[in-house]
C-alpha positions in Angstrom: -22.9 -26.3 2.5 -22.4 -29.1 0.0 -20.5 -28.9 -3.3 -19.5 -31.1 -6.2 -16.1 -30.2 -7.7 -15.1 -31.5 -11.1 -11.5 -30.8 -12.4 -10.7 -32.0 -15.9 -7.2 -31.8 -17.4 -6.5 -32.7 -21.0 -3.2 -33.0 -22.8 -3.2 -33.4 -26.6 0.1 -34.4 -28.0 1.4 -33.8 -31.5 3.0 -37.3 -31.5 2.6 -40.4 -29.5 3.7 -40.6 -25.8 5.2 -44.1 -25.3 5.3 -43.9 -21.5 4.3 -41.5 -18.7 4.5 -41.4 -14.9 2.4 -38.9 -13.1 1.4 -37.6 -9.6 -2.0 -36.1 -9.1 -3.2 -34.0 -6.1 -6.7 -33.5 -7.2 -8.8 -35.4 -4.6 -10.3 -33.1 -1.8 -8.9 -33.7 1.7 -10.6 -33.7 5.0 -10.0 -30.7 7.3 -11.4 -29.2 10.5 -14.3 -27.5 8.6 -14.5 -29.7 5.5 -15.5 -33.3 5.0 -15.0 -35.2 1.7 -18.1 -37.3 1.1 -16.8 -39.0 -2.1 -14.1 -38.7 -4.6 -13.0 -40.5 -7.8 -10.2 -40.1 -10.4 -11.0 -41.0 -14.0 -8.0 -41.4 -16.3 -7.9 -42.0 -20.0 -6.2 -44.1 -21.4 -6.5 -46.6 -18.6 -3.3 -46.7 -16.5 -1.2 -49.8 -16.0 -0.8 -49.0 -12.3 -2.5 -46.6 -9.8 -1.6 -46.1 -6.2 -2.9 -43.6 -3.6 -1.1 -42.5 -0.5 -1.0 -39.6 2.0 2.1 -37.3 1.8 4.0 -35.6 4.6 1.4 -32.8 4.8 -1.6 -35.1 4.9 -2.6 -34.5 1.3 -4.0 -37.2 -0.8 -1.8 -38.2 -3.7 -2.4 -40.6 -6.6 0.5 -41.8 -8.8 -0.2 -43.5 -12.0 1.7 -44.9 -15.1 0.5 -45.4 -18.6 2.7 -47.8 -20.5 1.2 -47.8 -23.9 1.3 -45.3 -26.8 -1.2 -42.5 -26.6 -1.6 -39.0 -28.0 -4.2 -37.7 -25.5 -4.3 -37.8 -21.7 -7.4 -37.0 -19.8 -7.5 -36.8 -16.0 -10.8 -36.0 -14.4 -11.3 -35.7 -10.6 -14.8 -35.5 -9.1 -15.3 -34.9 -5.4 -18.3 -34.1 -3.2 -17.5 -32.1 -0.1 -19.5 -30.7 2.8 -18.3 -27.5 4.5 -19.3 -26.4 8.0 -20.2 -22.8 7.9 -18.8 -22.0 11.3 -17.1 -18.8 12.4 -13.4 -18.1 11.6 -10.8 -18.7 14.3 -11.0 -16.2 17.2 -10.3 -12.8 15.5 -9.8 -11.2 18.9 -6.9 -13.5 19.9 -4.9 -10.9 21.8 -1.3 -12.2 21.4 1.1 -9.8 19.7 2.9 -10.9 16.5 6.2 -10.7 18.5 4.9 -13.1 21.1 3.6 -15.5 18.5 7.0 -15.5 16.8 8.7 -16.1 20.1 6.3 -19.0 20.9 7.2 -20.6 17.6 10.8 -20.8 18.9 10.1 -21.9 22.5 6.8 -23.9 22.6 7.3 -27.7 22.6 3.7 -28.9 22.0 3.1 -31.2 19.0 1.2 -28.7 17.0 3.8 -26.0 17.3 6.6 -28.4 16.5 4.8 -29.5 13.4 4.1 -25.9 12.4 7.9 -25.1 12.4 8.1 -26.9 9.1 6.3 -23.9 7.6 8.9 -21.4 8.9 11.4 -22.6 6.3 12.0 -20.5 3.2 11.6 -22.1 -0.2 12.4 -21.2 -3.8 8.9 -19.8 -4.3 8.9 -17.8 -1.0 12.4 -16.3 -0.9 12.2 -13.2 1.1 14.5 -10.5 -0.3 14.9 -7.0 1.1 11.8 -5.7 -0.8 9.6 -8.5 0.7 10.9 -7.8 4.2 10.3 -4.1 3.8 6.8 -4.8 2.6 6.0 -7.1 5.5 7.2 -4.7 8.2 4.5 -2.2 7.4 1.8 -4.6 8.6 3.7 -5.6 11.8 4.6 -2.5 13.9 5.6 -3.2 17.5 2.9 -4.6 19.7 0.3 -5.2 17.0 -1.8 -8.3 17.5 -1.0 -11.2 15.2 -4.4 -11.5 13.6 -4.6 -7.7 13.0 -1.2 -7.8 11.3 -2.1 -10.7 9.1 -5.5 -9.2 8.1 -3.8 -5.9 7.3 -1.2 -7.7 5.1 -4.0 -9.5 3.3 -5.8 -6.2 2.5 -2.7 -4.4 1.5 -1.8 -7.1 -1.1 -5.3 -7.0 -2.4 -5.1 -3.2 -2.7 -1.5 -2.8 -3.9 -1.4 -5.6 -6.5 -3.3 -6.0 -9.8 -4.7 -9.4 -10.7 -3.2 -10.0 -14.1 -3.3 -13.6 -15.5 -1.1 -12.6 -18.4 1.8 -11.3 -16.3 3.3 -14.3 -14.5 3.8 -18.0 -14.8 4.6 -20.4 -12.0 8.3 -19.8 -12.7 8.1 -15.9 -12.3 10.4 -14.9 -9.4 8.7 -13.2 -6.4 10.9 -10.2 -6.8 9.4 -9.6 -10.2 5.9 -9.8 -8.8 6.6 -7.3 -6.0 8.5 -5.0 -8.4 5.7 -4.8 -11.0 2.8 -5.1 -8.4 1.1 -7.7 -10.6 0.3 -11.4 -10.5 -2.3 -14.1 -9.8 -3.5 -15.9 -6.8 -0.5 -18.2 -6.5 1.8 -15.1 -6.6 -0.2 -13.3 -3.9 -0.2 -16.4 -1.6 3.5 -16.8 -2.1 4.1 -13.2 -1.3 2.1 -13.3 1.9 3.8 -16.4 3.0 7.3 -14.9 2.3 6.3 -11.8 4.3 5.1 -13.8 7.3 8.1 -16.2 7.4 10.4 -13.2 7.3 8.8 -12.0 10.5 9.3 -15.4 12.2 5.7 -16.7 11.7 4.6 -20.0 10.3 2.6 -19.8 7.1 1.5 -22.4 4.6 0.3 -22.5 1.0 -3.3 -23.7 0.4 -4.5 -25.1 -2.9 -8.2 -25.6 -3.8 -11.2 -24.0 -5.3 -13.5 -21.1 -4.8 -17.2 -21.0 -5.8 -17.7 -18.3 -8.4 -21.2 -16.8 -8.8 -22.6 -15.5 -12.1 -23.9 -12.0 -12.6 -27.4 -11.4 -11.4 -29.9 -12.8 -13.9 -27.3 -14.9 -15.7 -26.8 -18.7 -15.6 -23.5 -20.1 -14.4 -21.5 -21.7 -17.3 -20.1 -25.1 -16.7 -16.4 -25.4 -16.5 -15.6 -21.7 -15.9 -14.3 -22.0 -12.4 -10.6 -22.4 -11.7 -8.1 -23.7 -9.2 -7.4 -21.2 -6.5 -4.7 -20.5 -3.9 -4.5 -18.7 -0.6 -2.5 -18.9 2.6 -2.9 -20.0 6.2 -1.2 -18.6 9.3 -0.4 -20.7 12.4 -1.8 -19.1 15.5 0.0 -20.6 18.6 -2.4 -22.4 21.0 -5.3 -21.9 18.5 -4.4 -23.5 15.2 -4.4 -22.5 11.6 -6.4 -19.7 10.1 -6.9 -19.1 6.3 -6.7 -15.7 4.5 -7.4 -15.1 0.8 -5.4 -12.0 -0.4 -6.8 -12.3 -4.0 -10.3 -11.6 -2.8 -9.5 -9.9 0.6 -11.6 -12.2 2.6 -11.3 -14.9 5.2 -12.3 -18.3 3.6 -15.4 -19.8 5.2 -18.1 -21.5 3.2 -17.0 -21.0 -0.5 -13.4 -22.1 -0.4 -12.7 -25.9 -0.9 -9.3 -27.2 0.2 -7.5 -29.8 -1.9 -4.0 -29.7 -0.4 -1.5 -27.6 1.5 2.3 -27.4 1.8 5.2 -25.1 2.0 4.6 -23.6 -1.4 3.1 -24.5 -4.8 5.7 -27.2 -5.5 4.3 -29.3 -2.6 0.7 -29.2 -4.0 0.9 -29.0 -7.8 -2.4 -30.5 -9.1 -0.7 -32.7 -11.7 2.9 -33.3 -12.7 4.9 -36.0 -14.3 7.4 -37.3 -16.8 6.5 -38.2 -20.4 8.6 -40.0 -23.1 7.8 -38.6 -26.5 4.8 -36.6 -27.3 6.4 -33.6 -29.1 4.5 -30.4 -28.6 1.3 -30.5 -26.5 -1.9 -28.5 -26.0 -3.3 -28.2 -22.4 -6.9 -27.8 -21.5 -8.3 -27.3 -18.0 -11.9 -27.1 -17.0 -13.1 -26.7 -13.4 -16.7 -26.7 -12.2 -17.8 -26.0 -8.6 -21.5 -26.9 -8.3 -23.4 -26.1 -5.1 -25.6 -29.0 -4.2 
């Protein structure tokens, strides 16, 4: 399956910005099931400097600076990507979650050592008592790792209401679990916190999902959005993605941009501006099947 993804971000400022420095993680990366065919970043006004590099997690990052007065910033990323519609990782992998957690401590292969980075708690995935209690219901003694993770995914989808007006990226995880409301970032962080509390390695995945219009209706341009889900490390097998917002295993409609320990590692666009006053933000995303 081949897609073109266009992600446009516009900042309109009430007064001039004299200088800004920014980091963008908007260019699609290559993965085991995904190949980036082309990518481009268009920035207005034209930056004085642009540099691209690969971060600790293998994500593509672009930093740029604009050193002249401006009251509008437009950042548009366009990528074409091809997804292999293969099967998910072996769903019948028989290892128990306890064995998987023990292997995370004892195995010395390169993949497991690298995955240990995703055992660490972060500000967005702090596992308080309520999170630990919620996690334990999906992982009774002897249950297979994949069955436990899939159960956790479905429970979050069933127990929590998708509510774009409830949370911001700064909303603590304990508020999300107390009110049983949130958005895709919250649900991904919750799942990751649960898994790490059980001694399992999990990472935050940022990207896009193709949305389909109602039958008989044309799809509107720009109505898609950034999406987030999580991935669990299966010892001796690799990483496997789960989408709790939609209760599905990502295969041929999820496009990965970046992954990290939590949202802070993969924020699409962040930076520092001097001046500008108040601002108005506009974001438009379009996922077009080619």
